C-alpha positions in Angstrom: -10.4 -9.7 -0.3 -11.5 -13.2 0.6 -15.1 -13.7 1.8 -14.0 -14.6 5.4 -12.8 -11.0 5.9 -15.9 -9.4 4.5 -18.1 -9.9 7.5 -15.6 -8.6 10.2 -14.8 -5.6 8.0 -18.4 -4.6 7.4 -19.2 -5.0 11.1 -16.4 -2.7 12.2 -16.2 -0.2 9.3 -17.7 3.2 10.0 -18.2 6.6 8.3 -17.5 9.4 10.7 -17.9 13.0 9.4 -17.6 11.9 5.8 -14.3 9.9 6.5 -13.7 6.2 6.4 -12.8 4.9 9.9 -11.1 1.5 9.8 -9.4 1.7 13.2 -11.9 -0.7 14.8 -10.7 -3.4 12.4 -7.2 -3.0 13.8 -8.5 -3.3 17.4 -10.1 -6.7 16.8 -7.4 -9.4 16.4 -9.8 -11.8 14.5 -10.9 -9.1 12.1 -7.4 -7.9 11.5 -6.1 -11.5 10.9 -9.0 -12.1 8.5 -8.1 -8.9 6.6 -4.4 -9.7 6.5 -5.1 -13.2 5.2 -7.6 -11.8 2.6 -5.1 -9.2 1.4 -2.2 -11.7 1.2 -4.2 -14.6 -0.3 -4.4 -13.7 -4.0 -0.7 -13.0 -4.1 0.8 -16.1 -2.3 1.8 -17.7 -5.6 2.7 -14.5 -7.5 6.4 -14.3 -6.7 6.1 -11.3 -4.4 9.5 -10.4 -3.0 8.5 -7.4 -0.8 5.4 -5.7 0.4 5.3 -1.9 0.3 3.0 0.2 2.5 2.2 3.9 2.4 2.3 5.8 5.7 0.5 5.4 8.1 -2.1 2.7 8.0 -0.4 1.1 5.0 2.6 0.6 7.4 0.4 -1.5 9.7 -1.4 -3.5 7.0 1.7 -3.8 4.8 4.0 -5.1 7.5 1.3 -7.6 8.6 0.8 -8.8 5.0 4.6 -9.1 4.5 4.8 -11.3 7.5 1.9 -13.4 6.2 3.7 -13.8 2.9 7.1 -14.4 4.4 8.8 -11.4 2.7 10.2 -8.1 3.8 8.5 -4.8 4.2 9.3 -1.5 2.4 8.0 1.8 3.8 6.8 4.7 1.7 6.9 7.9 3.8 4.8 11.0 3.3 6.2 14.5 3.6 9.1 15.2 6.0 10.4 13.1 8.8 13.4 11.0 9.6 14.0 8.6 6.8 17.8 8.0 6.4 19.6 7.2 3.2 19.2 8.1 -0.5 15.5 8.5 -1.5 13.4 8.6 -4.5 10.6 11.2 -4.2 7.4 11.5 -6.2 4.4 13.9 -5.7 1.0 12.3 -6.1 -1.8 13.7 -8.2 -4.5 15.3 -6.2 -6.6 12.9 -4.1 -10.4 13.2 -3.6 -9.8 16.2 -1.3 -7.5 17.9 -3.8 -4.4 17.2 -1.6 -1.1 16.2 -3.2 1.3 14.1 -1.1 5.0 14.0 -1.5 6.0 10.3 -1.2 9.5 9.0 -0.4 11.0 5.6 -0.9 14.5 4.6 0.2 16.3 3.9 -3.1 18.1 0.8 -1.7 14.8 -0.7 -0.5 13.7 -2.1 -3.9 16.0 -3.7 -6.4 16.0 -4.7 -10.0 14.6 -8.3 -9.4 11.9 -7.3 -6.9 8.2 -7.9 -7.4 6.5 -5.5 -5.0 3.0 -5.7 -3.6 1.5 -2.3 -2.5 -0.9 -2.5 0.4 -2.9 0.3 1.8 -6.1 0.6 3.7 -8.1 2.8 1.4 -7.7 3.8 -2.3 -10.1 6.5 -3.3 -8.6 7.9 -6.5 -5.4 5.9 -6.7 -3.2 9.0 -6.6 -0.8 7.7 -3.9 -0.8 4.2 -5.4 0.1 5.7 -8.8 2.9 7.7 -7.4 4.2 4.6 -5.7 3.7 2.3 -8.6 6.9 1.0 -10.2 10.0 -0.8 -9.3 13.4 -0.3 -11.0 13.3 -3.5 -13.1 9.9 -5.0 -13.4 7.7 -1.9 -13.3 5.0 -4.2 -12.0 3.0 -3.5 -8.8 0.1 -5.4 -7.5 -2.4 -3.5 -5.4 -4.2 -5.0 -2.4 -6.8 -2.8 -0.7 -9.5 -2.9 2.0 -11.5 0.1 0.5 -14.2 -0.2 -2.1 -13.0 2.1 -4.8 -10.5 1.1 -7.5 -7.6 3.3 -8.5 -7.9 5.1 -11.8 -5.1 4.9 -14.3 -3.1 8.1 -14.1 0.0 7.7 -16.2 2.1 8.6 -13.1 5.9 8.6 -13.3 7.8 5.5 -12.2 9.9 5.7 -9.0 13.1 4.8 -10.8 14.7 5.9 -14.0 15.6 3.3 -16.6 19.2 3.5 -15.8 20.8 1.6 -12.8 
C-alpha cells in the first residue's frame, strides 16, 4: 500500500475483542480513497482485466479498486446464498480460527485471457486467497491487501480444470 494510505489506516484501524476492525476506514471518504488508490497503484500497469473480491469486505474494496483501475469486478461468495449460474466451488484450508469457508465463483465470470487481481481487507493465513487463487488460462493472481500478514503458500487447488 502506498505511504499516503498508511496514516489514515493506522488512525482508524482498531482491535476489538481480538478482531481487526477496519470499518472506520470505510466511514471516512478520504481514508477509503487513499486505501483504494494504494491498493490499485502497484497494479495499474500489470494488465489486470478484472478485480476479484471475497465476500463481504472484499466486495466493497474490490469493487472500488476495479473502478479505480477501469476494469470489471468478480465476486467470490461464501457459503450459501443467491448466486445464479454455473459455479466453481472450492473449500479453503482452515483460517486462524480453524474455520473453513466454501467459496463460490461464477464460472463465466473469469475467462482464459483474464489476469485477475484479488483484493480483500485482511489476509491472516491466506486460506481464502489460496482457495480463490487461479484463473482458467493464466493461473496468475496478484493479491492486494490492507492487513499486515502475508499469505502462506498452501498448494491449494486451482479454480478451473485444465480443460475448457
